KETI-620258 format. One line per 2 residues: for each residue x, y, z of C-alpha. Coordinates in Angstrom, 1 decimal, always signed. Layout:
// residues N
X:Y:Z  ...
//
This chain:
// residues 614
-33.8:+12.8:-4.3  -32.6:+15.1:-7.1
-30.0:+12.5:-8.1  -32.7:+9.8:-8.3
-34.9:+12.1:-10.4  -32.0:+12.8:-12.8
-31.2:+9.1:-13.0  -34.8:+8.3:-13.9
-34.9:+10.9:-16.7  -31.7:+9.5:-18.2
-33.2:+6.0:-18.3  -36.3:+7.3:-19.9
-34.2:+9.1:-22.5  -32.2:+5.9:-23.2
-35.5:+3.9:-23.7  -36.7:+6.6:-26.1
-33.5:+6.4:-28.1  -33.8:+2.6:-28.3
-37.4:+2.9:-29.6  -36.2:+5.3:-32.2
-33.4:+3.0:-33.2  -35.8:+0.1:-33.6
-38.2:+2.1:-35.8  -35.3:+3.5:-37.9
-33.8:+0.0:-38.4  -37.2:-1.4:-39.3
-37.9:+1.3:-41.9  -34.4:+1.1:-43.2
-34.6:-2.7:-43.7  -37.9:-2.4:-45.5
-36.6:+0.4:-47.7  -33.4:-1.6:-48.6
-34.9:-5.0:-49.2  -38.4:-4.0:-50.6
-39.2:-7.4:-49.2  -42.8:-6.9:-48.0
-45.0:-9.3:-49.8  -48.1:-8.1:-51.8
-50.7:-9.1:-49.3  -49.0:-7.3:-46.4
-51.5:-5.0:-44.6  -50.7:-1.9:-42.6
-52.1:-3.8:-39.5  -49.6:-6.7:-40.0
-46.8:-4.2:-40.5  -47.8:-2.3:-37.3
-47.9:-5.6:-35.4  -44.3:-6.4:-36.6
-43.1:-2.9:-35.6  -44.8:-2.9:-32.2
-43.7:-6.4:-31.5  -40.1:-5.6:-32.2
-40.2:-2.5:-30.0  -41.5:-4.6:-27.1
-39.1:-7.4:-27.8  -36.0:-5.2:-28.0
-36.9:-3.3:-24.7  -37.4:-6.6:-22.9
-34.2:-8.3:-24.3  -32.1:-5.1:-23.6
-33.4:-5.1:-20.0  -32.7:-8.7:-19.4
-29.2:-8.3:-21.0  -28.2:-5.5:-18.6
-27.9:-2.9:-21.4  -29.8:-0.3:-19.3
-27.1:-0.6:-16.5  -24.2:+0.4:-18.8
-22.2:+3.5:-17.9  -21.6:+5.0:-21.3
-18.2:+6.6:-20.4  -16.8:+3.2:-19.4
-18.6:+0.8:-21.7  -16.2:-2.0:-22.6
-15.9:-5.5:-24.2  -18.3:-7.2:-21.7
-21.0:-4.7:-22.6  -20.3:-5.3:-26.3
-20.8:-9.0:-25.7  -24.1:-8.4:-23.9
-25.2:-6.4:-26.9  -24.2:-9.2:-29.3
-26.2:-11.6:-27.1  -29.2:-9.3:-27.3
-29.0:-9.0:-31.1  -28.8:-12.8:-31.4
-32.0:-13.1:-29.3  -33.8:-10.5:-31.5
-32.6:-12.2:-34.7  -33.8:-15.6:-33.5
-37.1:-14.2:-32.4  -37.7:-12.6:-35.8
-36.7:-15.7:-37.8  -39.1:-17.8:-35.7
-41.8:-15.2:-36.3  -41.2:-15.3:-40.1
-41.0:-19.1:-40.2  -44.2:-19.7:-38.2
-46.5:-16.6:-38.5  -45.1:-14.0:-40.9
-44.1:-16.0:-44.0  -46.7:-14.1:-45.9
-45.7:-10.7:-44.5  -41.8:-10.3:-44.7
-38.8:-12.2:-45.8  -35.7:-13.5:-44.0
-33.4:-11.0:-45.7  -35.4:-8.1:-44.2
-34.8:-9.7:-40.7  -31.1:-9.9:-41.3
-30.8:-6.3:-42.5  -33.0:-5.0:-39.7
-31.0:-6.7:-36.9  -27.6:-5.7:-38.5
-28.6:-2.0:-38.7  -30.2:-2.1:-35.2
-26.9:-3.5:-33.8  -25.0:-0.6:-35.4
-27.4:+2.0:-34.1  -27.5:+0.6:-30.5
-23.8:+0.2:-30.5  -23.4:+3.9:-31.4
-25.8:+4.9:-28.7  -23.9:+3.0:-26.1
-20.3:+3.4:-27.2  -20.2:+6.8:-28.9
-18.3:+8.4:-26.1  -15.5:+5.8:-26.0
-15.4:+5.8:-29.8  -15.1:+9.6:-29.9
-12.2:+9.4:-27.4  -10.4:+6.7:-29.4
-10.8:+8.8:-32.6  -9.5:+11.9:-30.7
-6.5:+9.9:-29.5  -5.6:+8.6:-32.9
-5.8:+12.1:-34.6  -3.8:+13.4:-31.5
-6.2:+16.1:-30.5  -4.6:+17.8:-27.5
-1.6:+15.4:-27.7  +0.8:+18.3:-27.2
-0.6:+18.9:-23.8  -0.3:+15.2:-22.7
+2.7:+13.4:-21.1  +4.3:+11.0:-23.5
+4.6:+7.8:-21.6  +6.3:+4.4:-22.0
+4.3:+1.5:-20.6  +6.6:-1.1:-19.1
+4.7:-4.4:-19.1  +2.5:-5.3:-22.0
+0.4:-7.9:-20.1  -3.2:-7.7:-19.0
-2.7:-4.7:-16.6  -0.6:-2.8:-19.2
-3.2:-3.3:-21.9  -6.0:-2.2:-19.5
-4.1:+1.0:-18.7  -3.3:+1.8:-22.3
-7.0:+1.3:-23.2  -8.0:+3.7:-20.4
-5.4:+6.3:-21.4  -6.7:+6.2:-25.0
-10.4:+6.5:-24.1  -10.5:+8.6:-21.0
-10.7:+12.4:-21.1  -9.6:+12.6:-17.5
-6.0:+11.5:-17.9  -3.0:+13.5:-19.3
-1.1:+10.4:-20.4  -0.4:+9.6:-24.0
+1.1:+6.1:-24.4  +3.6:+6.2:-27.3
+5.3:+2.8:-26.9  +5.4:-0.3:-24.7
+8.2:-2.5:-23.2  +8.1:-6.2:-22.3
+10.6:-9.0:-21.7  +8.4:-11.6:-23.4
+10.0:-12.0:-26.9  +6.6:-13.2:-28.2
+5.2:-9.7:-27.6  +8.1:-7.6:-29.0
+7.1:-6.1:-32.4  +3.4:-6.6:-31.8
+0.9:-4.0:-30.7  -1.3:-3.6:-27.6
-4.3:-1.5:-28.2  -2.5:+0.1:-31.2
+0.7:+0.8:-29.1  +3.8:-1.0:-30.3
+5.8:-3.2:-28.0  +9.3:-1.9:-29.1
+11.7:-3.9:-26.9  +12.8:-5.4:-23.6
+13.5:-3.8:-20.3  +17.2:-3.7:-21.2
+16.3:-1.2:-23.9  +14.3:+1.2:-21.8
+16.8:+4.0:-22.1  +17.2:+3.7:-25.9
+13.5:+3.8:-26.7  +12.7:+6.5:-24.1
+15.0:+8.7:-26.0  +13.8:+7.6:-29.5
+10.1:+8.2:-28.6  +10.8:+11.4:-26.6
+9.2:+9.9:-23.5  +8.3:+12.2:-20.6
+7.4:+9.5:-18.0  +7.8:+5.8:-17.4
+4.8:+3.7:-16.1  +5.7:+0.3:-14.7
+2.7:-2.0:-14.9  +3.9:-5.3:-13.5
+1.8:-5.9:-10.4  +2.6:-9.6:-10.1
+6.4:-9.4:-10.5  +8.5:-10.2:-7.5
+10.4:-7.5:-5.7  +13.9:-8.7:-6.8
+13.0:-8.4:-10.5  +11.0:-5.2:-9.9
+14.1:-3.7:-8.3  +16.2:-4.5:-11.3
+13.6:-3.1:-13.7  +13.3:+0.2:-11.8
+17.1:+0.5:-11.8  +17.0:+0.3:-15.6
+14.3:+2.9:-15.6  +16.6:+5.2:-13.6
+19.1:+5.3:-16.5  +16.4:+6.8:-18.8
+16.4:+10.0:-16.8  +12.6:+10.2:-16.7
+10.2:+10.2:-13.7  +9.0:+6.7:-12.9
+5.6:+5.7:-11.6  +4.3:+2.2:-10.8
+1.1:+0.2:-10.6  +0.8:-1.3:-7.1
+1.3:-5.0:-6.4  -1.7:-7.3:-6.7
-2.1:-7.4:-2.9  -2.7:-3.7:-3.0
-5.3:-4.0:-5.8  -7.7:-5.7:-3.6
-10.8:-4.8:-5.6  -9.2:-6.3:-8.8
-9.6:-3.0:-10.6  -6.7:-1.7:-12.7
-6.8:+2.0:-13.6  -4.7:+5.0:-14.1
-5.8:+6.3:-10.7  -4.1:+3.2:-9.2
-0.7:+4.3:-10.4  +1.6:+5.7:-7.7
+5.1:+7.1:-7.5  +7.8:+4.6:-7.1
+8.8:+4.4:-3.5  +12.2:+3.5:-2.3
+10.9:+0.3:-0.8  +10.4:-0.9:-4.4
+14.2:-1.0:-4.6  +14.8:-3.2:-1.5
+15.3:-6.1:-3.8  +13.3:-8.7:-1.8
+9.7:-9.8:-1.5  +7.5:-8.6:+1.3
+7.8:-10.6:+4.5  +5.1:-13.2:+5.1
+3.8:-14.2:+8.5  +1.5:-17.0:+9.7
-1.8:-15.2:+10.4  -3.1:-18.2:+12.3
-0.4:-17.9:+14.9  -1.2:-14.2:+15.4
-4.9:-14.7:+15.7  -4.3:-17.6:+18.2
-3.1:-15.3:+21.0  -4.8:-12.0:+20.1
-8.3:-13.0:+19.3  -10.8:-12.2:+22.0
-8.1:-10.7:+24.2  -7.8:-7.2:+25.7
-4.7:-5.6:+24.1  -2.9:-2.4:+25.2
-0.6:-0.6:+22.8  +1.5:+2.2:+24.4
+2.7:+4.8:+22.0  -0.3:+3.7:+19.9
-0.3:+6.9:+17.8  +3.3:+6.6:+16.6
+4.5:+5.0:+13.4  +5.0:+1.5:+14.8
+2.3:+1.8:+17.4  -0.4:+2.9:+14.9
+0.4:+0.1:+12.6  +0.3:-2.3:+15.5
-3.2:-1.0:+16.3  -4.3:-1.5:+12.6
-3.1:-5.1:+12.5  -4.4:-6.0:+15.9
-7.8:-4.5:+15.1  -8.0:-6.9:+12.1
-7.4:-10.0:+14.3  -10.6:-9.7:+16.4
-9.4:-8.5:+19.8  -11.9:-8.3:+22.7
-10.8:-4.8:+23.3  -8.0:-2.6:+21.9
-6.6:+0.2:+24.1  -4.6:+2.9:+22.5
-2.4:+4.9:+24.9  -0.3:+7.9:+23.8
+0.8:+11.2:+25.3  +0.4:+13.0:+21.9
-3.3:+13.5:+21.4  -3.3:+14.4:+17.7
-1.7:+11.1:+16.7  -3.9:+9.1:+19.0
-7.0:+10.9:+17.6  -5.9:+10.1:+14.0
-5.5:+6.4:+14.5  -8.7:+6.3:+16.6
-10.8:+7.9:+13.8  -9.2:+5.7:+11.2
-10.1:+2.5:+13.1  -13.6:+3.7:+13.8
-14.1:+4.1:+10.1  -12.6:+0.8:+9.0
-13.4:-1.5:+12.0  -16.9:-0.5:+13.0
-17.4:-3.4:+15.4  -14.1:-2.9:+17.2
-14.3:-2.3:+20.9  -11.8:+0.6:+21.1
-10.6:+2.8:+24.0  -8.2:+5.7:+23.4
-6.4:+7.1:+26.4  -4.1:+10.2:+26.7
-1.4:+9.4:+29.2  +2.4:+9.3:+29.8
+4.2:+6.1:+30.5  +6.3:+8.1:+33.0
+3.3:+8.5:+35.2  +3.2:+5.3:+37.2
+0.0:+6.2:+39.0  -1.9:+6.7:+35.7
-0.4:+3.5:+34.2  -1.4:+1.6:+37.3
-5.0:+3.0:+37.0  -5.2:+1.9:+33.4
-4.2:-1.6:+34.3  -6.5:-1.7:+37.2
-9.5:-0.5:+35.2  -9.0:-2.3:+31.9
-7.0:-5.4:+32.9  -5.1:-5.9:+29.5
-4.0:-9.4:+28.7  -1.4:-8.5:+26.1
+0.8:-5.4:+26.1  +2.8:-4.0:+23.2
+5.1:-1.3:+24.5  +6.0:+1.0:+21.7
+6.2:+4.3:+23.6  +9.7:+5.8:+23.5
+11.9:+8.7:+22.5  +13.7:+7.5:+19.3
+15.4:+10.4:+17.7  +19.2:+9.8:+18.1
+20.5:+13.5:+17.8  +17.7:+14.9:+20.0
+18.4:+12.4:+22.8  +22.1:+13.2:+22.7
+21.3:+16.7:+23.8  +18.5:+15.6:+26.2
+19.8:+12.3:+27.8  +17.9:+12.8:+31.0
+14.6:+12.8:+29.0  +15.7:+9.6:+27.2
+16.2:+7.9:+30.5  +13.0:+9.2:+32.1
+10.8:+8.2:+29.1  +12.5:+5.1:+27.7
+13.9:+3.4:+30.8  +11.4:+4.3:+33.5
+8.5:+4.4:+31.1  +9.3:+0.8:+30.3
+9.8:+0.0:+34.0  +6.4:+1.4:+34.9
+4.5:-0.5:+32.2  +6.4:-3.7:+32.9
+5.9:-3.4:+36.6  +2.1:-3.1:+36.1
+2.1:-5.9:+33.6  +3.7:-8.2:+36.2
+1.4:-7.1:+39.0  -1.8:-7.5:+37.1
-1.0:-10.8:+35.5  -0.6:-9.8:+31.8
-0.1:-12.9:+29.6  +2.4:-11.4:+27.2
+4.4:-8.2:+27.2  +6.3:-7.3:+24.0
+8.9:-4.5:+24.2  +9.7:-2.7:+20.9
+13.5:-2.4:+20.8  +16.1:-1.4:+18.2
+19.4:-2.6:+16.7  +20.9:+0.6:+18.1
+20.8:-1.2:+21.5  +23.6:-3.4:+20.4
+27.0:-1.9:+21.3  +25.4:+1.5:+21.4
+27.2:+4.8:+20.5  +24.2:+7.0:+21.5
+22.2:+7.4:+24.6  +18.9:+6.5:+22.8
+20.4:+3.0:+21.9  +21.9:+2.7:+25.4
+18.5:+3.4:+27.1  +16.9:+0.8:+24.8
+19.5:-1.7:+25.9  +18.5:-1.0:+29.6
+14.9:-1.6:+28.6  +15.9:-5.0:+27.2
+17.6:-5.8:+30.5  +14.5:-4.8:+32.4
+12.4:-7.1:+30.3  +14.8:-10.0:+30.8
+15.0:-9.3:+34.6  +11.2:-9.4:+34.9
+10.9:-12.4:+32.5  +13.1:-14.5:+34.8
+10.7:-14.3:+37.8  +7.2:-13.4:+36.4
+4.3:-15.5:+35.2  +4.0:-12.9:+32.4
+5.9:-13.7:+29.2  +8.2:-10.7:+28.8
+10.0:-10.4:+25.4  +11.7:-7.7:+23.4
+11.8:-7.4:+19.6  +14.8:-5.8:+18.0
+14.9:-4.4:+14.5  +16.4:-1.6:+12.5
+15.1:+1.3:+10.4  +11.6:+1.2:+9.1
+10.7:+3.0:+5.9  +8.1:+5.7:+6.3
+8.4:+6.0:+10.1  +8.4:+9.3:+11.9
+12.0:+10.7:+11.6  +12.8:+8.3:+8.7
+15.4:+9.7:+6.2  +13.2:+9.0:+3.1
+10.6:+11.8:+3.8  +13.6:+14.2:+4.4
+15.2:+13.2:+1.1  +11.9:+13.7:-0.8
+11.4:+17.2:+0.7  +15.0:+18.1:-0.2
+14.5:+16.9:-3.8  +11.3:+18.9:-4.0
+13.2:+22.0:-2.9  +15.9:+21.5:-5.5
+18.5:+20.0:-3.2  +21.0:+19.5:-1.9
+20.2:+16.0:-0.5  +22.2:+15.6:+2.7
+23.8:+12.3:+3.8  +25.9:+12.1:+6.9
+28.5:+9.8:+5.4  +29.0:+8.1:+2.0
+29.6:+4.7:+3.5  +26.9:+4.7:+6.2
+24.6:+1.6:+6.0  +21.3:+0.6:+7.6
+18.9:-2.3:+7.7  +15.5:-1.4:+6.3
+12.0:-2.9:+6.5  +8.6:-1.5:+5.8
+6.4:-0.6:+8.8  +3.7:-3.3:+8.0
+6.4:-5.9:+7.6  +8.1:-5.0:+10.9
+4.8:-5.0:+12.8  +3.7:-8.3:+11.4
+6.9:-9.9:+12.6  +6.5:-8.2:+16.0
+3.0:-9.7:+16.3  +4.3:-13.2:+15.3
+7.2:-12.9:+17.7  +4.7:-12.4:+20.5
+3.2:-15.8:+19.6  +6.7:-17.4:+20.2
+7.1:-15.6:+23.6  +8.3:-17.8:+26.5
+9.8:-15.1:+28.7  +13.0:-13.1:+28.9
+13.8:-13.5:+25.2  +15.0:-10.9:+22.7
+13.7:-11.6:+19.2  +15.8:-10.2:+16.4
+14.2:-9.6:+13.0  +16.1:-10.6:+9.8
+15.8:-7.4:+7.7  +17.7:-8.7:+4.7
+20.9:-7.1:+3.4  +21.9:-3.6:+4.7
+21.5:-0.7:+2.3  +23.8:+2.3:+1.8
+22.0:+5.5:+2.7  +24.0:+7.3:-0.1
+22.5:+4.8:-2.6  +19.0:+5.4:-1.3
+19.5:+9.2:-1.9  +21.0:+8.5:-5.4
+18.2:+6.2:-6.5  +15.5:+8.5:-5.1
+16.9:+11.4:-7.1  +16.9:+9.2:-10.2
+13.3:+8.1:-9.6  +12.3:+11.7:-9.4
+13.6:+12.3:-12.9  +16.8:+14.2:-12.0
+20.5:+13.4:-12.5  +22.3:+13.0:-9.1
+25.1:+15.5:-8.5  +24.2:+17.3:-11.8
+20.6:+18.5:-11.3  +20.6:+17.8:-7.5
+23.7:+17.6:-5.4  +24.3:+14.9:-2.7
+26.2:+16.4:+0.2  +28.0:+14.4:+2.9
+27.7:+16.4:+6.1  +29.5:+14.1:+8.6
+28.3:+11.7:+11.2  +25.9:+13.3:+13.8
+26.5:+12.9:+17.5  +25.8:+9.3:+18.5
+25.6:+8.0:+15.0  +27.8:+5.2:+13.7
+28.5:+3.9:+10.2  +26.7:+0.6:+10.6
+24.3:-1.1:+13.0  +24.6:-4.5:+14.6
+21.8:-6.9:+15.3  +23.6:-9.0:+18.0
+26.2:-8.7:+20.6  +29.0:-11.2:+20.3
+27.9:-13.1:+23.4  +24.2:-13.5:+22.4
+24.4:-16.1:+19.6  +21.4:-16.9:+17.5
+18.5:-19.4:+17.5  +16.0:-19.8:+14.7
+12.2:-19.8:+15.1  +9.6:-21.5:+12.9
+9.5:-18.2:+11.0  +13.0:-18.0:+9.5
+12.9:-14.2:+9.6  +12.6:-14.1:+13.4
+15.6:-15.2:+15.4  +16.2:-15.4:+19.2
+19.2:-13.9:+20.9  +20.5:-15.9:+23.8
+19.7:-14.0:+27.1  +22.8:-12.5:+28.7
+23.3:-13.1:+32.4  +23.9:-10.1:+34.7
+23.8:-9.3:+38.4  +20.2:-8.3:+39.0
+20.8:-7.0:+42.5  +23.5:-4.6:+41.2
+21.3:-3.8:+38.2  +18.3:-2.7:+40.3
+20.6:-0.7:+42.6  +22.1:+1.2:+39.6
+18.5:+1.7:+38.2  +17.5:+3.5:+41.5
+20.5:+5.8:+41.2  +19.7:+6.5:+37.6
+16.1:+7.4:+38.5  +17.2:+9.9:+41.2
+19.9:+11.4:+38.9  +17.6:+11.8:+35.9
+15.0:+13.8:+37.9  +17.8:+15.8:+39.6
+18.8:+16.8:+36.0  +22.3:+15.5:+36.4
+25.0:+16.5:+33.9  +26.6:+13.1:+34.2
+23.8:+11.0:+32.8  +25.7:+9.4:+30.0
+28.4:+8.2:+32.4  +25.8:+6.7:+34.7
+24.2:+4.9:+31.8  +27.5:+3.5:+30.8
+27.9:+1.9:+34.3  +24.8:-0.1:+33.5
+25.6:-0.7:+29.8  +29.4:-1.3:+29.6
+29.2:-1.7:+25.8  +28.0:+1.9:+25.5
+30.6:+4.1:+23.8  +29.9:+7.7:+24.7
+30.2:+10.1:+21.8  +32.2:+13.1:+23.0
+31.5:+15.2:+20.0  +29.4:+18.3:+20.5
//
C-alpha cells in the first residue's frame, strides 16, 4: 500500500514538472521570437498555453513517457520522446495554420517545441547524463576495476554503456577487443577497439587492465576456448557473459557476467538432444528417480519435470538433498505432481512398498556410492549399496511391470582398478541378466566424470586456489573424460528412448582432458601464475585410481544410435546360473563384514585388478 502511494506521488511530481516545462518553453519561445501579433489578446494567449499543457500531457501519456524508469532511460525512450515532440509540433502548426494565424507565428512554434524537447529530455535523462559526465571526468575512477571488454558487438556495447552510466558497478571499461578488422580502431560508446584477441596480453599491459570481460554469448565453444586461453596469458582474472541459451530473457547486463568456468575450456559445443524423443516416453508417465537428491539424480528430476510426467517420485536416503530438489521443483514447476520419499535402496521391503503403492512406469536408478577412495576402505558398503541396492530396485521393476529401467553406470566399470568400478560392473551384469528375460526394458548408461558433481575435482581446485594453494593433482599425466551434468542427463534421458533391453549405452564425451591442465587453466583464470603464485603438487595416484579411464571392454564393440553421441556396447555373454550363485555368496559375505570382499568381487568381475596399495 505504501509502495503504491509513493508511486502515485512520483507520477504526480513528474506531471507537475512536465506542466512547468511546457509553461517555461512557451514563455521562452514568446520572449525569443517576440512573434505575438498586435491583435493578440490575453484570452487567446491563455487558450494557447492551456491547450498545449493538455496536448503535451495527453501525447506524453500515449507515448509511454510516464512509464520510463529514469535510471535506465535509453535510446527507445529517446525515440518515444522524439515521436511525442513531432506530434506536438504538428498539432501547433495545424493550430497556427487554421485558427491561430492572427495570434502567433510559425517560428514561435518551432522554438517552443525545440526548447520543450530539451527540457523534457533533461527531466527524463538527467540521471544517465550525470553518470556519463561523471564517467568521462573519471570521478571515482581510482576505485573502479579497469576492464578490457573482449567482443565489441551488440552485447559488448550494451555492457559498456551500462558500466558508463550505472552507479552500481565498479567496472571502468578502458579498451575493447574484437577480431572483426572493420571494428579495430573505431570506438564503442567512447571506448576504443584497440586490437584482436591475439593482442589481448599486449593491450592488457598497456592499459593497465585489472580484469577481462568476455562478451561473446553467441560464439561456439571451440572458439571460446581458444579466446579464453589467450586471456590466460594476460595474467588477469577473466569473467564471461553467459551463452545466449542462458540469457533466456534477452537482457544483457553487468549482473549477467559470471566467472569463467572450466567447462568453457572443454573446446566443444554443448551436446544437443532430440527433445521430442524424450517427451515421447516420459510424458504422462509415473517416473521414479532413486538417488534423486544427488548431482545426477537432481538434474534428472529437473529435466524430467519439464517433460510433463504424470507423477515424479524422488527417492533418496539423504533428506537434505531430497528436500532441496523438492523445494526447487515446487517453485519452478507449480503444476508438477511430485512425491518425495526418504528410503534406502538396500531396504527391499521399503522399495517393494514404493513400487506397490505408486506403480512407476519408468525408473532411473542413480542411487550409489561413487567416491573411489572411500569405497576402497569400505568395500562391503560399496557392495551392499551399489550391487544389492540395484538388485532390489531391478527386482521390483521386473515384478511390477515397469516399462523402462535405466541404470546410471560409469566408465570406471570397464577393466576396473577399484571396488567402486567393480561393483558398477556387477550392476551392469544384473541389468543385462534381467533384460534377457523380462518384459521391462533394462538398460545401463555408462559415462565418465561430470563437471560440478558431488566429489568433482573442480570445486576442490577452486577451494585450494582460494586458500592460496597448493593445488593437488594425483599424477601429472592422469586424464579423464568430462561432460557437464545437464549434458550427461540429457543423453541419459535420450538413451532411455532407445532402450530395447539388456543394452549398455556409452556416451561419447569428446576428447579426454589432462587433470593437470585443468588445474593449470583454473589457476590462470583466477588471475594467478601457476607454480609461481600458486603451486601445483602431484601427490601420487590414490588407491584404486588409474591414469586413464576406458569406455569399452575389448569384447564389447560399438554400435551407433540415431544420436551420434550415444553408442551401444555389445552385450557380453556370461553364465547366469553361476552369476546368481556368486551373487548370493557376495550378499552373505557383505553382511558378515568379510575381510575378503575384493577377492569375492574379482570372482564375479575377472577384469577387476585389485589395488593392493594401502
